N, C-alpha and C positions, 0 to 999 in steps of 0.2 A: 679119170684117171685117179686112184687110189689116192691119199696123199701120204698112204707108207710104202706104197712100189716105190719099188728104184731104179733111177733113171740109167740105165746104161751111162758105163762113164762113155767110150765113144760119144755120143749125147749129150755128158757135158760140158768134155770137153768144147764141142764146135760150137757149144754154148755159153761157156763161159766167152769165148773167146770174141763171139758177139758183144755178146758185152761190154767187152772192154776198149773194144772198135768204136761201137756206140755211141758211147761217152764219150772220146776222143772225137766222135766226128760234134755228138752235142756240143760241146768244149765253146769248140771252135768255130759252130752257129752264131752258139749264142755271143761268145767275142766281136762277133760278125756283125749278128744284129745295133750289138749293144756303138759298138763307133756309128757303125748309121745313124743311128738314134740321137746317137749324140754328135754327129756332126747335120743331121737337116733344123735340133734341132738348135745351132749355132744360126743356119741360114734362120729362121724363123726369129731368129730374137735382131739377126741384122738388113732383112728385110722390112721388118716393124719399124725396127731403128730408123731408115729411110725412109718411112710412109711418116710416121712422128716429120724430120726435117724438112719433107715434100709438105706436106700438112701448113709447118709453120708459115713454108717457103709461102706454097699460094695462097694464106690468109695474108700473106702483110703482103702481097702483089694486087692480091684483093682490094686493101685499107689503102694501096697505092692508088689505087688507075680510080677509087672518086674520089680519094681526095686532091690528086696532080690532074687527074682529066676526067672522066663522067661527074662528079660534081652532084646526084639523083635529088638529093635536099633543093627545091625549088624555094622561094621563100613566100607564103603563104598571103605575104599584098604583094608578088606582079601584079593582080591586075586591079592595081593604084600604085605607079609605078616604082615597083623594086625591083632590078633584076636581078637579087643576089645567090646565088648559086651554091653550095654545101658539101661539101664530102665526107662528115659525120650528121648524126641528129646530133649531137650534142652541139656540137655548131649552131648549126641551123637552130632547134629552142635555144638558146645564148643570146642569138640574135633579134630572136621574132617579140623572145619578152625585153631585150636589152633597150635595145634599134629602136622598135615601135612601140612598142604597149606600159614601155619604160615601167615594169611595177614595178621597183620599188631602185631608188642607189647610193652610193653612201658617201656624207657633202663632208670633208678633213675641218676642223675649225679647229685647230691649231697649230698655232707656230705666226708667222705670217699666211699662210691659209684664211685668216678673219679678217682682212688687213683693206682687202676692198670686197666688200660684202655686194656686188657689181658683177661679179668675175670669179662667185664660186669656185670650192674645187672638188669637183662631181666622176664622183668614177662607178660605170656602173656593174664592177665584178669585185667582191670583195680581193680574191688577192691581185687587183692592181693595186686596190687599196689599200693594200697590206706589201706592197713594196715601197711604195709614196710613203708609207708611212716612218717603213725605217731608210729610204735612202732622204729621207727629208728632214727629219724629225728625231731621228733614235741620236742621244747624245753621245754613245760610243764613240768612240774611231770606227771605223769600217776595221773589219780583220780582225781586230782586239775576239776578249773571249774573259768571260770572269760572271763573278755571283751578280755588277752592273745588269751585263749585258739580261739576263739574266734574270735578274727584275726585273728589267725593263719590257720582254717577254710577256713578263705572266699580268702585265697589263694591256697586253693589249687588244686581246677576250672586251674588256670594258671600254675599252676606242672604239672598238670596232659596233658593237653594241649598242654607243649610243649618239655615235656618229651615221645611224643604217635609217634610215627616212622609204616609212613608204606611200608609193603615187599614187596605188590606186588598186585597187585586188582582183584576180584573174576576170575575165567574163565567166557570167550568171549560167551562163548557157554557148552553145556552138555545135556545130555539122562537122562532119566531113566532106569535101567538095571533092572526093571520090564516091564512093556511096551514099550518100548525104543521110550520113548519121548524127544522131543529137546530140550528144553531150549536156547534161543540162542537173548536173550530180556532183554535193558537194567532191575536189578530185575532180573538175569534169574536165576542165582549158588540162591538165597534164598529162588526160587519161587521153584527150583529143589530139593530143598532138605527138603522141605517144606512133596513139591507130593512126592518121594521118600517115608519121613515115614509115609504116610498115609497107603504106601504099606503094611510099614510091623507091623504098629497096625492092621488092616485090618487081616492080615497074620497071627499076635499070636490071636488073636478073634479066627479067624479060625477056627486052627488048638484047641485054647479050645473050641471050641464044638462042636470039631469031635471027639474033649475025653469025652465028655458029653452025648456022643450019638449027635449030633445035635441038643439036648436041649428040647426035648420036641414037637420040633414045629413040625407037620402034613404036612404041609404046606404052607416052607420058605417065607415072603417077594420076592419083589427083591431084596430090601437090604442087607438083608442075602444073597439069593446069591449071588451077585456080592461078597458078601465077602467070604464065602466058596469057587466059583476061585480061593485064594490067596490063601488057605492053602497047596497046593503041587510045590508054586514058590519059586525060588529063585531068587536073584540079580546077572544077570550080569556086568562081567566086560563091559567100557562103552570104547568102544572103540574113542569116540571126548577127553575126560578129558582126554584119554590115552595117546593122542599127544599133551598135550595139560603139561603133569606131565613132563612128559619127556623135552621140550623146557621149562619149568623153570630149569628140572635138580632136582625132588623132584621123580623121580626118577628113576633107572638106571640099569642096568645089573649083576644080583651077580660071585662075583669071578670066579666059574664056564664059566655066561653063560649062565648058563638051561633056569635061571626064573628073572622074573621083579620083586624088589622086593624096601624097601621106603630107600629112602637117607635119607631125612629130619626124626626129630623126636625133635616136638617143635625147639623156636624158637635160641637156643642160634646154635643149627646146620643149619639154614638158613644162622644163623650170620657169620657162618664161613665158607660158600662155596661161603664167598664172599659180601669183603670190600662199597657196594655200600648200605648197609642199614642204616651205620652211618654216607649219609647224608641226611637219612626219610623226609619225609613231615608229613607238619605237618598238620591231619586233623579233623573233625568231631568227637566228639566219637561218635562206636555204641552205638542206645540207648538199644541193650540186653546186654550189658555186666557193664550193671549199677551201682555201686557201693552202691547205697539206693536200690535195688528194687533187688540183684540179686535172686537169686533162691535157696531153700533150698538144693534142690538135686544135685549140681552144687560141681564137685568131681573136681578141681585144685586143680597145687602145683605149688607153685615158680619155675621157670629158673634156679635156681642157683646154 
């Protein structure tokens, strides 16, 4: 149709009426669509909040089950008579390093703590030593605040550094009792513990999935398949670590000479084995034992 062709009035009227009707229909549709999208977005936000709440609950429940019930981390000194089990990896590592290896400790040399050299006040954790200082040696009355307390707190780092004793260095070589992987580089001991800890976590997860019938997964993912392989595994004795423990005097034969047992349980036993710890070397404090950021699940006691 040519642009200059005039539309008959009857057709123009019907066209104009149709456009107005369509306009209102579009408005109603758009309004309804807007209300639908807004309602759907509200539901999505609500479900997302519920999902986050459920996730937090599941994580909390998982931590509770590990800490109070399953306690999947088994002490690597189990072949030598230690039956300790732990709910968290940090607690498990702290037990091994402080109770069995006794890599370091804090010996208080303030006030009456030095009156009996035969029975020194020893602490296997930095936060416990700090609690001892504040409870027994703080010159400010408990509950009071002021510049005197602030000044005394500023001296704590120097006291902790002075009282810190290194008993021995970590094992230079160690291996995994699950997969026989060997760690013999700088920082290898810490990496070895992290590696073994992941095996214990995978083992606990695999056993939980097995008890639940596989969690309803007909075709497990590669990560699930690799985790399920851990279900029947048990940590074996590490012959590399065993040789080092014998050289350090941390394990030895029992009285009957039938099996190797733990000889050292805590820093007091380590100190009793030799007086060389009296001249221990002061070093920087381990970061994982900071008294301000100590784990809530830590269960250490004073070695006094």
